[in-house]
mmCIF file of the N, C-alpha and C atoms, coordinates in Angstrom:
data_MODEL
# 
_entry.id   MODEL 
# 
loop_
_atom_site.group_PDB 
_atom_site.id 
_atom_site.type_symbol 
_atom_site.label_atom_id 
_atom_site.label_alt_id 
_atom_site.label_comp_id 
_atom_site.label_asym_id 
_atom_site.label_entity_id 
_atom_site.label_seq_id 
_atom_site.pdbx_PDB_ins_code 
_atom_site.Cartn_x 
_atom_site.Cartn_y 
_atom_site.Cartn_z 
_atom_site.occupancy 
_atom_site.B_iso_or_equiv 
_atom_site.pdbx_formal_charge 
_atom_site.auth_seq_id 
_atom_site.auth_comp_id 
_atom_site.auth_asym_id 
_atom_site.auth_atom_id 
_atom_site.pdbx_PDB_model_num 
ATOM 1   N N  . VAL A 1 1  ? 18.752 60.744 -15.628 1.00 0.00 ? 1  VAL A N  1 
ATOM 2   C CA . VAL A 1 1  ? 19.987 60.685 -15.324 1.00 0.00 ? 1  VAL A CA 1 
ATOM 3   C C  . VAL A 1 1  ? 19.183 59.436 -13.963 1.00 0.00 ? 1  VAL A C  1 
ATOM 4   N N  . ASN A 1 2  ? 19.511 58.274 -13.691 1.00 0.00 ? 2  ASN A N  1 
ATOM 5   C CA . ASN A 1 2  ? 19.201 57.780 -12.761 1.00 0.00 ? 2  ASN A CA 1 
ATOM 6   C C  . ASN A 1 2  ? 19.288 58.484 -11.438 1.00 0.00 ? 2  ASN A C  1 
ATOM 7   N N  . TYR A 1 3  ? 18.624 58.466 -10.456 1.00 0.00 ? 3  TYR A N  1 
ATOM 8   C CA . TYR A 1 3  ? 19.201 59.016 -9.681  1.00 0.00 ? 3  TYR A CA 1 
ATOM 9   C C  . TYR A 1 3  ? 19.692 58.462 -8.403  1.00 0.00 ? 3  TYR A C  1 
ATOM 10  N N  . GLU A 1 4  ? 19.699 57.210 -8.188  1.00 0.00 ? 4  GLU A N  1 
ATOM 11  C CA . GLU A 1 4  ? 20.490 56.131 -7.468  1.00 0.00 ? 4  GLU A CA 1 
ATOM 12  C C  . GLU A 1 4  ? 22.027 56.542 -8.187  1.00 0.00 ? 4  GLU A C  1 
ATOM 13  N N  . ASP A 1 5  ? 22.266 56.433 -9.568  1.00 0.00 ? 5  ASP A N  1 
ATOM 14  C CA . ASP A 1 5  ? 23.867 56.424 -9.926  1.00 0.00 ? 5  ASP A CA 1 
ATOM 15  C C  . ASP A 1 5  ? 24.279 58.106 -9.876  1.00 0.00 ? 5  ASP A C  1 
ATOM 16  N N  . LEU A 1 6  ? 23.175 58.920 -9.970  1.00 0.00 ? 6  LEU A N  1 
ATOM 17  C CA . LEU A 1 6  ? 24.015 60.281 -9.318  1.00 0.00 ? 6  LEU A CA 1 
ATOM 18  C C  . LEU A 1 6  ? 24.402 60.649 -8.371  1.00 0.00 ? 6  LEU A C  1 
ATOM 19  N N  . VAL A 1 7  ? 23.684 59.744 -6.935  1.00 0.00 ? 7  VAL A N  1 
ATOM 20  C CA . VAL A 1 7  ? 23.868 59.782 -5.995  1.00 0.00 ? 7  VAL A CA 1 
ATOM 21  C C  . VAL A 1 7  ? 25.074 59.235 -5.360  1.00 0.00 ? 7  VAL A C  1 
ATOM 22  N N  . ALA A 1 8  ? 25.395 58.226 -6.085  1.00 0.00 ? 8  ALA A N  1 
ATOM 23  C CA . ALA A 1 8  ? 26.630 56.725 -5.919  1.00 0.00 ? 8  ALA A CA 1 
ATOM 24  C C  . ALA A 1 8  ? 28.164 57.739 -6.761  1.00 0.00 ? 8  ALA A C  1 
ATOM 25  N N  . ASP A 1 9  ? 27.656 58.790 -7.445  1.00 0.00 ? 9  ASP A N  1 
ATOM 26  C CA . ASP A 1 9  ? 28.966 59.336 -8.546  1.00 0.00 ? 9  ASP A CA 1 
ATOM 27  C C  . ASP A 1 9  ? 28.166 60.473 -8.914  1.00 0.00 ? 9  ASP A C  1 
ATOM 28  N N  . PRO A 1 10 ? 28.333 61.490 -8.160  1.00 0.00 ? 10 PRO A N  1 
ATOM 29  C CA . PRO A 1 10 ? 27.990 62.725 -8.228  1.00 0.00 ? 10 PRO A CA 1 
ATOM 30  C C  . PRO A 1 10 ? 28.792 63.330 -9.529  1.00 0.00 ? 10 PRO A C  1 
ATOM 31  N N  . GLU A 1 11 ? 30.010 63.387 -9.146  1.00 0.00 ? 11 GLU A N  1 
ATOM 32  C CA . GLU A 1 11 ? 30.784 64.272 -10.113 1.00 0.00 ? 11 GLU A CA 1 
ATOM 33  C C  . GLU A 1 11 ? 30.707 63.369 -11.341 1.00 0.00 ? 11 GLU A C  1 
ATOM 34  N N  . ARG A 1 12 ? 30.707 62.331 -11.832 1.00 0.00 ? 12 ARG A N  1 
ATOM 35  C CA . ARG A 1 12 ? 30.658 61.818 -12.956 1.00 0.00 ? 12 ARG A CA 1 
ATOM 36  C C  . ARG A 1 12 ? 29.268 62.399 -13.653 1.00 0.00 ? 12 ARG A C  1 
ATOM 37  N N  . TRP A 1 13 ? 28.066 62.326 -13.054 1.00 0.00 ? 13 TRP A N  1 
ATOM 38  C CA . TRP A 1 13 ? 26.799 62.794 -13.832 1.00 0.00 ? 13 TRP A CA 1 
ATOM 39  C C  . TRP A 1 13 ? 26.763 63.948 -13.787 1.00 0.00 ? 13 TRP A C  1 
ATOM 40  N N  . ILE A 1 14 ? 26.952 64.728 -12.610 1.00 0.00 ? 14 ILE A N  1 
ATOM 41  C CA . ILE A 1 14 ? 27.220 66.054 -13.157 1.00 0.00 ? 14 ILE A CA 1 
ATOM 42  C C  . ILE A 1 14 ? 27.958 66.675 -14.246 1.00 0.00 ? 14 ILE A C  1 
ATOM 43  N N  . ARG A 1 15 ? 29.421 66.354 -14.281 1.00 0.00 ? 15 ARG A N  1 
ATOM 44  C CA . ARG A 1 15 ? 29.866 66.381 -15.656 1.00 0.00 ? 15 ARG A CA 1 
ATOM 45  C C  . ARG A 1 15 ? 29.129 65.966 -16.914 1.00 0.00 ? 15 ARG A C  1 
ATOM 46  N N  . CYS A 1 16 ? 28.573 65.005 -17.185 1.00 0.00 ? 16 CYS A N  1 
ATOM 47  C CA . CYS A 1 16 ? 27.549 64.526 -18.049 1.00 0.00 ? 16 CYS A CA 1 
ATOM 48  C C  . CYS A 1 16 ? 27.003 65.448 -18.461 1.00 0.00 ? 16 CYS A C  1 
ATOM 49  N N  . MET A 1 17 ? 25.941 65.781 -17.363 1.00 0.00 ? 17 MET A N  1 
ATOM 50  C CA . MET A 1 17 ? 24.799 66.879 -17.704 1.00 0.00 ? 17 MET A CA 1 
ATOM 51  C C  . MET A 1 17 ? 25.298 68.328 -18.015 1.00 0.00 ? 17 MET A C  1 
ATOM 52  N N  . VAL A 1 18 ? 26.583 68.985 -17.520 1.00 0.00 ? 18 VAL A N  1 
ATOM 53  C CA . VAL A 1 18 ? 26.823 69.689 -18.129 1.00 0.00 ? 18 VAL A CA 1 
ATOM 54  C C  . VAL A 1 18 ? 27.542 69.875 -19.426 1.00 0.00 ? 18 VAL A C  1 
ATOM 55  N N  . GLU A 1 19 ? 28.570 68.770 -19.481 1.00 0.00 ? 19 GLU A N  1 
ATOM 56  C CA . GLU A 1 19 ? 28.819 68.672 -21.022 1.00 0.00 ? 19 GLU A CA 1 
ATOM 57  C C  . GLU A 1 19 ? 27.480 68.425 -21.930 1.00 0.00 ? 19 GLU A C  1 
ATOM 58  N N  . PHE A 1 20 ? 26.279 68.052 -21.857 1.00 0.00 ? 20 PHE A N  1 
ATOM 59  C CA . PHE A 1 20 ? 25.165 67.459 -22.433 1.00 0.00 ? 20 PHE A CA 1 
ATOM 60  C C  . PHE A 1 20 ? 24.759 68.999 -22.806 1.00 0.00 ? 20 PHE A C  1 
ATOM 61  N N  . ILE A 1 21 ? 24.702 69.849 -21.906 1.00 0.00 ? 21 ILE A N  1 
ATOM 62  C CA . ILE A 1 21 ? 23.886 71.278 -21.991 1.00 0.00 ? 21 ILE A CA 1 
ATOM 63  C C  . ILE A 1 21 ? 25.039 72.088 -22.842 1.00 0.00 ? 21 ILE A C  1 
ATOM 64  N N  . GLY A 1 22 ? 26.271 71.921 -23.566 1.00 0.00 ? 22 GLY A N  1 
ATOM 65  C CA . GLY A 1 22 ? 27.058 72.988 -23.815 1.00 0.00 ? 22 GLY A CA 1 
ATOM 66  C C  . GLY A 1 22 ? 27.812 73.632 -22.590 1.00 0.00 ? 22 GLY A C  1 
ATOM 67  N N  . LEU A 1 23 ? 28.030 73.546 -21.850 1.00 0.00 ? 23 LEU A N  1 
ATOM 68  C CA . LEU A 1 23 ? 28.469 74.620 -20.785 1.00 0.00 ? 23 LEU A CA 1 
ATOM 69  C C  . LEU A 1 23 ? 29.679 73.815 -20.365 1.00 0.00 ? 23 LEU A C  1 
ATOM 70  N N  . GLU A 1 24 ? 30.595 74.747 -19.918 1.00 0.00 ? 24 GLU A N  1 
ATOM 71  C CA . GLU A 1 24 ? 32.132 74.578 -19.717 1.00 0.00 ? 24 GLU A CA 1 
ATOM 72  C C  . GLU A 1 24 ? 32.089 73.937 -17.971 1.00 0.00 ? 24 GLU A C  1 
ATOM 73  N N  . TRP A 1 25 ? 32.560 72.946 -17.478 1.00 0.00 ? 25 TRP A N  1 
ATOM 74  C CA . TRP A 1 25 ? 32.842 72.226 -16.206 1.00 0.00 ? 25 TRP A CA 1 
ATOM 75  C C  . TRP A 1 25 ? 33.556 73.393 -15.459 1.00 0.00 ? 25 TRP A C  1 
ATOM 76  N N  . HIS A 1 26 ? 33.088 73.604 -14.430 1.00 0.00 ? 26 HIS A N  1 
ATOM 77  C CA . HIS A 1 26 ? 33.639 74.103 -13.123 1.00 0.00 ? 26 HIS A CA 1 
ATOM 78  C C  . HIS A 1 26 ? 33.145 73.351 -11.640 1.00 0.00 ? 26 HIS A C  1 
ATOM 79  N N  . PRO A 1 27 ? 34.591 73.224 -11.198 1.00 0.00 ? 27 PRO A N  1 
ATOM 80  C CA . PRO A 1 27 ? 34.465 72.552 -10.236 1.00 0.00 ? 27 PRO A CA 1 
ATOM 81  C C  . PRO A 1 27 ? 33.658 72.768 -8.880  1.00 0.00 ? 27 PRO A C  1 
ATOM 82  N N  . ARG A 1 28 ? 32.436 74.106 -9.070  1.00 0.00 ? 28 ARG A N  1 
ATOM 83  C CA . ARG A 1 28 ? 31.741 74.731 -7.991  1.00 0.00 ? 28 ARG A CA 1 
ATOM 84  C C  . ARG A 1 28 ? 30.285 74.279 -8.414  1.00 0.00 ? 28 ARG A C  1 
ATOM 85  N N  . CYS A 1 29 ? 30.296 73.181 -9.581  1.00 0.00 ? 29 CYS A N  1 
ATOM 86  C CA . CYS A 1 29 ? 29.133 72.730 -9.967  1.00 0.00 ? 29 CYS A CA 1 
ATOM 87  C C  . CYS A 1 29 ? 28.627 71.606 -9.043  1.00 0.00 ? 29 CYS A C  1 
ATOM 88  N N  . LEU A 1 30 ? 29.743 70.875 -8.414  1.00 0.00 ? 30 LEU A N  1 
ATOM 89  C CA . LEU A 1 30 ? 29.773 70.378 -7.329  1.00 0.00 ? 30 LEU A CA 1 
ATOM 90  C C  . LEU A 1 30 ? 29.332 70.557 -5.886  1.00 0.00 ? 30 LEU A C  1 
ATOM 91  N N  . GLU A 1 31 ? 29.480 71.720 -5.675  1.00 0.00 ? 31 GLU A N  1 
ATOM 92  C CA . GLU A 1 31 ? 28.871 72.906 -4.377  1.00 0.00 ? 31 GLU A CA 1 
ATOM 93  C C  . GLU A 1 31 ? 27.426 73.638 -4.951  1.00 0.00 ? 31 GLU A C  1 
ATOM 94  N N  . PHE A 1 32 ? 26.882 73.201 -5.554  1.00 0.00 ? 32 PHE A N  1 
ATOM 95  C CA . PHE A 1 32 ? 25.493 73.823 -5.691  1.00 0.00 ? 32 PHE A CA 1 
ATOM 96  C C  . PHE A 1 32 ? 24.856 74.682 -4.421  1.00 0.00 ? 32 PHE A C  1 
ATOM 97  N N  . HIS A 1 33 ? 24.875 73.649 -3.510  1.00 0.00 ? 33 HIS A N  1 
ATOM 98  C CA . HIS A 1 33 ? 24.241 74.233 -1.938  1.00 0.00 ? 33 HIS A CA 1 
ATOM 99  C C  . HIS A 1 33 ? 24.990 75.100 -1.489  1.00 0.00 ? 33 HIS A C  1 
ATOM 100 N N  . ARG A 1 34 ? 26.311 75.422 -1.724  1.00 0.00 ? 34 ARG A N  1 
ATOM 101 C CA . ARG A 1 34 ? 26.842 76.504 -0.867  1.00 0.00 ? 34 ARG A CA 1 
ATOM 102 C C  . ARG A 1 34 ? 26.568 77.673 -1.144  1.00 0.00 ? 34 ARG A C  1 
ATOM 103 N N  . GLY A 1 35 ? 26.168 78.077 -2.796  1.00 0.00 ? 35 GLY A N  1 
ATOM 104 C CA . GLY A 1 35 ? 26.218 79.653 -3.011  1.00 0.00 ? 35 GLY A CA 1 
ATOM 105 C C  . GLY A 1 35 ? 24.524 79.768 -3.275  1.00 0.00 ? 35 GLY A C  1 
ATOM 106 N N  . ALA A 1 36 ? 23.554 78.886 -2.789  1.00 0.00 ? 36 ALA A N  1 
ATOM 107 C CA . ALA A 1 36 ? 22.427 78.810 -3.188  1.00 0.00 ? 36 ALA A CA 1 
ATOM 108 C C  . ALA A 1 36 ? 21.520 79.912 -2.211  1.00 0.00 ? 36 ALA A C  1 
ATOM 109 N N  . ALA A 1 37 ? 22.094 79.845 -0.978  1.00 0.00 ? 37 ALA A N  1 
ATOM 110 C CA . ALA A 1 37 ? 21.650 80.251 0.095   1.00 0.00 ? 37 ALA A CA 1 
ATOM 111 C C  . ALA A 1 37 ? 21.505 82.027 -0.223  1.00 0.00 ? 37 ALA A C  1 
ATOM 112 N N  . ALA A 1 38 ? 22.723 82.863 -0.738  1.00 0.00 ? 38 ALA A N  1 
ATOM 113 C CA . ALA A 1 38 ? 23.131 84.295 -0.827  1.00 0.00 ? 38 ALA A CA 1 
ATOM 114 C C  . ALA A 1 38 ? 22.880 84.618 -2.228  1.00 0.00 ? 38 ALA A C  1 
ATOM 115 N N  . SER A 1 39 ? 22.205 83.664 -3.005  1.00 0.00 ? 39 SER A N  1 
ATOM 116 C CA . SER A 1 39 ? 21.989 84.476 -4.056  1.00 0.00 ? 39 SER A CA 1 
ATOM 117 C C  . SER A 1 39 ? 20.252 83.909 -4.676  1.00 0.00 ? 39 SER A C  1 
ATOM 118 N N  . SER A 1 40 ? 19.608 83.847 -2.996  1.00 0.00 ? 40 SER A N  1 
ATOM 119 C CA . SER A 1 40 ? 18.036 83.700 -3.438  1.00 0.00 ? 40 SER A CA 1 
ATOM 120 C C  . SER A 1 40 ? 17.248 84.692 -2.399  1.00 0.00 ? 40 SER A C  1 
ATOM 121 N N  . SER A 1 41 ? 16.342 85.353 -2.987  1.00 0.00 ? 41 SER A N  1 
ATOM 122 C CA . SER A 1 41 ? 15.414 86.121 -1.732  1.00 0.00 ? 41 SER A CA 1 
ATOM 123 C C  . SER A 1 41 ? 13.924 85.478 -1.944  1.00 0.00 ? 41 SER A C  1 
ATOM 124 N N  . ALA A 1 42 ? 13.754 84.185 -2.170  1.00 0.00 ? 42 ALA A N  1 
ATOM 125 C CA . ALA A 1 42 ? 12.500 83.824 -1.864  1.00 0.00 ? 42 ALA A CA 1 
ATOM 126 C C  . ALA A 1 42 ? 12.728 82.987 -0.247  1.00 0.00 ? 42 ALA A C  1 
ATOM 127 N N  . GLY A 1 43 ? 11.019 83.046 0.141   1.00 0.00 ? 43 GLY A N  1 
ATOM 128 C CA . GLY A 1 43 ? 11.113 82.243 1.036   1.00 0.00 ? 43 GLY A CA 1 
ATOM 129 C C  . GLY A 1 43 ? 11.492 81.060 1.347   1.00 0.00 ? 43 GLY A C  1 
ATOM 130 N N  . PRO A 1 44 ? 11.452 80.967 2.479   1.00 0.00 ? 44 PRO A N  1 
ATOM 131 C CA . PRO A 1 44 ? 11.654 79.137 2.885   1.00 0.00 ? 44 PRO A CA 1 
ATOM 132 C C  . PRO A 1 44 ? 10.651 78.573 2.410   1.00 0.00 ? 44 PRO A C  1 
ATOM 133 N N  . THR A 1 45 ? 10.516 77.419 1.896   1.00 0.00 ? 45 THR A N  1 
ATOM 134 C CA . THR A 1 45 ? 9.834  76.332 1.165   1.00 0.00 ? 45 THR A CA 1 
ATOM 135 C C  . THR A 1 45 ? 10.758 75.060 1.102   1.00 0.00 ? 45 THR A C  1 
ATOM 136 N N  . PRO A 1 46 ? 9.660  74.113 0.983   1.00 0.00 ? 46 PRO A N  1 
ATOM 137 C CA . PRO A 1 46 ? 10.823 72.351 1.020   1.00 0.00 ? 46 PRO A CA 1 
ATOM 138 C C  . PRO A 1 46 ? 11.574 72.784 0.212   1.00 0.00 ? 46 PRO A C  1 
ATOM 139 N N  . SER A 1 47 ? 11.670 73.266 -1.201  1.00 0.00 ? 47 SER A N  1 
ATOM 140 C CA . SER A 1 47 ? 12.803 72.990 -2.509  1.00 0.00 ? 47 SER A CA 1 
ATOM 141 C C  . SER A 1 47 ? 13.605 73.950 -1.495  1.00 0.00 ? 47 SER A C  1 
ATOM 142 N N  . TYR A 1 48 ? 13.447 75.305 -1.129  1.00 0.00 ? 48 TYR A N  1 
ATOM 143 C CA . TYR A 1 48 ? 14.282 75.893 -1.057  1.00 0.00 ? 48 TYR A CA 1 
ATOM 144 C C  . TYR A 1 48 ? 15.353 75.311 -0.199  1.00 0.00 ? 48 TYR A C  1 
ATOM 145 N N  . GLN A 1 49 ? 14.748 75.030 1.046   1.00 0.00 ? 49 GLN A N  1 
ATOM 146 C CA . GLN A 1 49 ? 15.929 73.807 2.012   1.00 0.00 ? 49 GLN A CA 1 
ATOM 147 C C  . GLN A 1 49 ? 16.201 72.665 1.188   1.00 0.00 ? 49 GLN A C  1 
ATOM 148 N N  . GLN A 1 50 ? 16.017 71.968 0.018   1.00 0.00 ? 50 GLN A N  1 
ATOM 149 C CA . GLN A 1 50 ? 16.443 70.965 -0.377  1.00 0.00 ? 50 GLN A CA 1 
ATOM 150 C C  . GLN A 1 50 ? 17.544 71.353 -1.286  1.00 0.00 ? 50 GLN A C  1 
ATOM 151 N N  . VAL A 1 51 ? 17.684 72.459 -2.060  1.00 0.00 ? 51 VAL A N  1 
ATOM 152 C CA . VAL A 1 51 ? 18.961 72.979 -2.781  1.00 0.00 ? 51 VAL A CA 1 
ATOM 153 C C  . VAL A 1 51 ? 19.619 73.518 -1.825  1.00 0.00 ? 51 VAL A C  1 
ATOM 154 N N  . ARG A 1 52 ? 19.742 73.690 -0.380  1.00 0.00 ? 52 ARG A N  1 
ATOM 155 C CA . ARG A 1 52 ? 20.632 74.022 0.116   1.00 0.00 ? 52 ARG A CA 1 
ATOM 156 C C  . ARG A 1 52 ? 21.495 73.153 0.856   1.00 0.00 ? 52 ARG A C  1 
ATOM 157 N N  . GLN A 1 53 ? 21.257 71.433 0.504   1.00 0.00 ? 53 GLN A N  1 
ATOM 158 C CA . GLN A 1 53 ? 21.207 70.505 0.635   1.00 0.00 ? 53 GLN A CA 1 
ATOM 159 C C  . GLN A 1 53 ? 22.677 69.796 -0.116  1.00 0.00 ? 53 GLN A C  1 
ATOM 160 N N  . PRO A 1 54 ? 24.268 69.283 0.503   1.00 0.00 ? 54 PRO A N  1 
ATOM 161 C CA . PRO A 1 54 ? 24.616 68.275 -0.709  1.00 0.00 ? 54 PRO A CA 1 
ATOM 162 C C  . PRO A 1 54 ? 23.863 67.552 -0.939  1.00 0.00 ? 54 PRO A C  1 
ATOM 163 N N  . ILE A 1 55 ? 24.104 66.820 -2.122  1.00 0.00 ? 55 ILE A N  1 
ATOM 164 C CA . ILE A 1 55 ? 23.533 65.324 -2.955  1.00 0.00 ? 55 ILE A CA 1 
ATOM 165 C C  . ILE A 1 55 ? 23.764 64.162 -1.292  1.00 0.00 ? 55 ILE A C  1 
ATOM 166 N N  . ASN A 1 56 ? 22.442 63.823 -1.231  1.00 0.00 ? 56 ASN A N  1 
ATOM 167 C CA . ASN A 1 56 ? 22.935 62.567 -0.237  1.00 0.00 ? 56 ASN A CA 1 
ATOM 168 C C  . ASN A 1 56 ? 21.819 61.214 -0.817  1.00 0.00 ? 56 ASN A C  1 
ATOM 169 N N  . THR A 1 57 ? 22.029 60.016 -0.270  1.00 0.00 ? 57 THR A N  1 
ATOM 170 C CA . THR A 1 57 ? 21.119 59.363 -0.415  1.00 0.00 ? 57 THR A CA 1 
ATOM 171 C C  . THR A 1 57 ? 20.087 59.240 0.489   1.00 0.00 ? 57 THR A C  1 
ATOM 172 N N  . SER A 1 58 ? 19.568 60.354 0.949   1.00 0.00 ? 58 SER A N  1 
ATOM 173 C CA . SER A 1 58 ? 18.435 59.701 1.994   1.00 0.00 ? 58 SER A CA 1 
ATOM 174 C C  . SER A 1 58 ? 16.959 59.364 1.199   1.00 0.00 ? 58 SER A C  1 
ATOM 175 N N  . SER A 1 59 ? 17.086 59.834 0.023   1.00 0.00 ? 59 SER A N  1 
ATOM 176 C CA . SER A 1 59 ? 15.856 59.485 -0.838  1.00 0.00 ? 59 SER A CA 1 
ATOM 177 C C  . SER A 1 59 ? 15.867 58.454 -1.793  1.00 0.00 ? 59 SER A C  1 
ATOM 178 N N  . VAL A 1 60 ? 17.076 57.404 -1.485  1.00 0.00 ? 60 VAL A N  1 
ATOM 179 C CA . VAL A 1 60 ? 17.209 56.087 -2.598  1.00 0.00 ? 60 VAL A CA 1 
ATOM 180 C C  . VAL A 1 60 ? 16.084 54.981 -2.093  1.00 0.00 ? 60 VAL A C  1 
ATOM 181 N N  . GLY A 1 61 ? 15.397 54.960 -2.891  1.00 0.00 ? 61 GLY A N  1 
ATOM 182 C CA . GLY A 1 61 ? 14.424 53.690 -3.154  1.00 0.00 ? 61 GLY A CA 1 
ATOM 183 C C  . GLY A 1 61 ? 13.055 54.155 -2.394  1.00 0.00 ? 61 GLY A C  1 
ATOM 184 N N  . ARG A 1 62 ? 12.759 55.584 -2.353  1.00 0.00 ? 62 ARG A N  1 
ATOM 185 C CA . ARG A 1 62 ? 11.426 56.207 -2.074  1.00 0.00 ? 62 ARG A CA 1 
ATOM 186 C C  . ARG A 1 62 ? 10.562 55.983 -3.030  1.00 0.00 ? 62 ARG A C  1 
ATOM 187 N N  . ALA A 1 63 ? 10.679 55.909 -4.141  1.00 0.00 ? 63 ALA A N  1 
ATOM 188 C CA . ALA A 1 63 ? 10.076 56.172 -5.264  1.00 0.00 ? 63 ALA A CA 1 
ATOM 189 C C  . ALA A 1 63 ? 9.311  54.509 -5.030  1.00 0.00 ? 63 ALA A C  1 
ATOM 190 N N  . ALA A 1 64 ? 9.773  53.467 -4.996  1.00 0.00 ? 64 ALA A N  1 
ATOM 191 C CA . ALA A 1 64 ? 9.243  52.181 -4.651  1.00 0.00 ? 64 ALA A CA 1 
ATOM 192 C C  . ALA A 1 64 ? 7.834  51.926 -4.280  1.00 0.00 ? 64 ALA A C  1 
ATOM 193 N N  . MET A 1 65 ? 7.691  52.729 -3.396  1.00 0.00 ? 65 MET A N  1 
ATOM 194 C CA . MET A 1 65 ? 6.305  52.672 -2.923  1.00 0.00 ? 65 MET A CA 1 
ATOM 195 C C  . MET A 1 65 ? 4.828  53.524 -3.710  1.00 0.00 ? 65 MET A C  1 
ATOM 196 N N  . PHE A 1 66 ? 5.798  54.371 -4.960  1.00 0.00 ? 66 PHE A N  1 
ATOM 197 C CA . PHE A 1 66 ? 4.622  54.482 -5.598  1.00 0.00 ? 66 PHE A CA 1 
ATOM 198 C C  . PHE A 1 66 ? 4.574  53.983 -6.991  1.00 0.00 ? 66 PHE A C  1 
ATOM 199 N N  . ARG A 1 67 ? 5.289  52.700 -7.150  1.00 0.00 ? 67 ARG A N  1 
ATOM 200 C CA . ARG A 1 67 ? 5.279  51.870 -7.827  1.00 0.00 ? 67 ARG A CA 1 
ATOM 201 C C  . ARG A 1 67 ? 3.888  51.452 -8.858  1.00 0.00 ? 67 ARG A C  1 
ATOM 202 N N  . ASN A 1 68 ? 3.267  51.350 -8.082  1.00 0.00 ? 68 ASN A N  1 
ATOM 203 C CA . ASN A 1 68 ? 1.977  50.467 -8.342  1.00 0.00 ? 68 ASN A CA 1 
ATOM 204 C C  . ASN A 1 68 ? 0.686  52.108 -9.006  1.00 0.00 ? 68 ASN A C  1 
ATOM 205 N N  . TYR A 1 69 ? 1.076  53.058 -8.828  1.00 0.00 ? 69 TYR A N  1 
ATOM 206 C CA . TYR A 1 69 ? 0.539  54.168 -9.373  1.00 0.00 ? 69 TYR A CA 1 
ATOM 207 C C  . TYR A 1 69 ? 1.265  54.779 -10.350 1.00 0.00 ? 69 TYR A C  1 
ATOM 208 N N  . LEU A 1 70 ? 2.387  54.481 -10.259 1.00 0.00 ? 70 LEU A N  1 
ATOM 209 C CA . LEU A 1 70 ? 2.991  54.753 -11.673 1.00 0.00 ? 70 LEU A CA 1 
ATOM 210 C C  . LEU A 1 70 ? 3.320  54.117 -12.793 1.00 0.00 ? 70 LEU A C  1 
ATOM 211 N N  . THR A 1 71 ? 3.060  53.065 -12.509 1.00 0.00 ? 71 THR A N  1 
ATOM 212 C CA . THR A 1 71 ? 2.943  51.974 -13.716 1.00 0.00 ? 71 THR A CA 1 
ATOM 213 C C  . THR A 1 71 ? 2.829  52.312 -15.111 1.00 0.00 ? 71 THR A C  1 
ATOM 214 N N  . PRO A 1 72 ? 1.098  53.032 -15.015 1.00 0.00 ? 72 PRO A N  1 
ATOM 215 C CA . PRO A 1 72 ? 0.618  53.290 -16.029 1.00 0.00 ? 72 PRO A CA 1 
ATOM 216 C C  . PRO A 1 72 ? 1.161  54.361 -16.859 1.00 0.00 ? 72 PRO A C  1 
ATOM 217 N N  . LEU A 1 73 ? 1.691  55.574 -15.995 1.00 0.00 ? 73 LEU A N  1 
ATOM 218 C CA . LEU A 1 73 ? 2.246  56.737 -16.920 1.00 0.00 ? 73 LEU A CA 1 
ATOM 219 C C  . LEU A 1 73 ? 3.812  55.780 -17.342 1.00 0.00 ? 73 LEU A C  1 
ATOM 220 N N  . VAL A 1 74 ? 4.768  55.004 -16.887 1.00 0.00 ? 74 VAL A N  1 
ATOM 221 C CA . VAL A 1 74 ? 5.838  54.587 -17.271 1.00 0.00 ? 74 VAL A CA 1 
ATOM 222 C C  . VAL A 1 74 ? 5.486  54.052 -18.922 1.00 0.00 ? 74 VAL A C  1 
ATOM 223 N N  . GLN A 1 75 ? 4.191  52.912 -18.948 1.00 0.00 ? 75 GLN A N  1 
ATOM 224 C CA . GLN A 1 75 ? 4.192  52.386 -19.879 1.00 0.00 ? 75 GLN A CA 1 
ATOM 225 C C  . GLN A 1 75 ? 3.350  53.135 -20.984 1.00 0.00 ? 75 GLN A C  1 
ATOM 226 N N  . GLY A 1 76 ? 2.703  54.198 -20.467 1.00 0.00 ? 76 GLY A N  1 
ATOM 227 C CA . GLY A 1 76 ? 2.069  55.109 -21.509 1.00 0.00 ? 76 GLY A CA 1 
ATOM 228 C C  . GLY A 1 76 ? 3.466  56.272 -21.900 1.00 0.00 ? 76 GLY A C  1 
ATOM 229 N N  . LEU A 1 77 ? 4.200  56.503 -21.578 1.00 0.00 ? 77 LEU A N  1 
ATOM 230 C CA . LEU A 1 77 ? 5.248  56.867 -21.807 1.00 0.00 ? 77 LEU A CA 1 
ATOM 231 C C  . LEU A 1 77 ? 6.362  56.154 -22.700 1.00 0.00 ? 77 LEU A C  1 
ATOM 232 N N  . ALA A 1 78 ? 6.322  54.732 -22.390 1.00 0.00 ? 78 ALA A N  1 
ATOM 233 C CA . ALA A 1 78 ? 7.089  54.214 -23.502 1.00 0.00 ? 78 ALA A CA 1 
ATOM 234 C C  . ALA A 1 78 ? 6.633  53.467 -24.933 1.00 0.00 ? 78 ALA A C  1 
ATOM 235 N N  . GLU A 1 79 ? 5.399  53.993 -24.862 1.00 0.00 ? 79 GLU A N  1 
ATOM 236 C CA . GLU A 1 79 ? 4.576  53.780 -26.335 1.00 0.00 ? 79 GLU A CA 1 
ATOM 237 C C  . GLU A 1 79 ? 5.147  54.422 -27.355 1.00 0.00 ? 79 GLU A C  1 
ATOM 238 N N  . GLU A 1 80 ? 5.037  54.372 -28.437 1.00 0.00 ? 80 GLU A N  1 
ATOM 239 C CA . GLU A 1 80 ? 4.859  55.451 -29.658 1.00 0.00 ? 80 GLU A CA 1 
ATOM 240 C C  . GLU A 1 80 ? 4.533  56.592 -29.641 1.00 0.00 ? 80 GLU A C  1 
ATOM 241 N N  . PRO A 1 81 ? 5.196  57.824 -29.999 1.00 0.00 ? 81 PRO A N  1 
ATOM 242 C CA . PRO A 1 81 ? 4.940  59.219 -29.599 1.00 0.00 ? 81 PRO A CA 1 
ATOM 243 C C  . PRO A 1 81 ? 3.595  59.318 -30.909 1.00 0.00 ? 81 PRO A C  1 
ATOM 244 N N  . PHE A 1 82 ? 2.799  60.109 -30.479 1.00 0.00 ? 82 PHE A N  1 
ATOM 245 C CA . PHE A 1 82 ? 1.504  60.257 -31.252 1.00 0.00 ? 82 PHE A CA 1 
ATOM 246 C C  . PHE A 1 82 ? 1.882  60.926 -32.743 1.00 0.00 ? 82 PHE A C  1 
ATOM 247 N N  . ALA A 1 83 ? 1.312  60.117 -33.576 1.00 0.00 ? 83 ALA A N  1 
ATOM 248 C CA . ALA A 1 83 ? 1.610  60.668 -35.039 1.00 0.00 ? 83 ALA A CA 1 
ATOM 249 C C  . ALA A 1 83 ? 1.111  61.606 -35.620 1.00 0.00 ? 83 ALA A C  1 
# 
């Protein structure tokens, strides 16, 4: 799932992911950030805070600064798998 597509149309893409893994759709799938705080006993970490935020566009375009570093990885993943 392309991140930019997900943040532009979260319901469409979350529905696709839920269907892909064979689960039933529930409207609360769009409100994941509301229930996360009550269900976790983990301490505060960056990911702890992120999962408690609604989907947003704050990271759109952020990967561009890493393009030169990631190009070899992307090319390697595009090659034929090991025989």
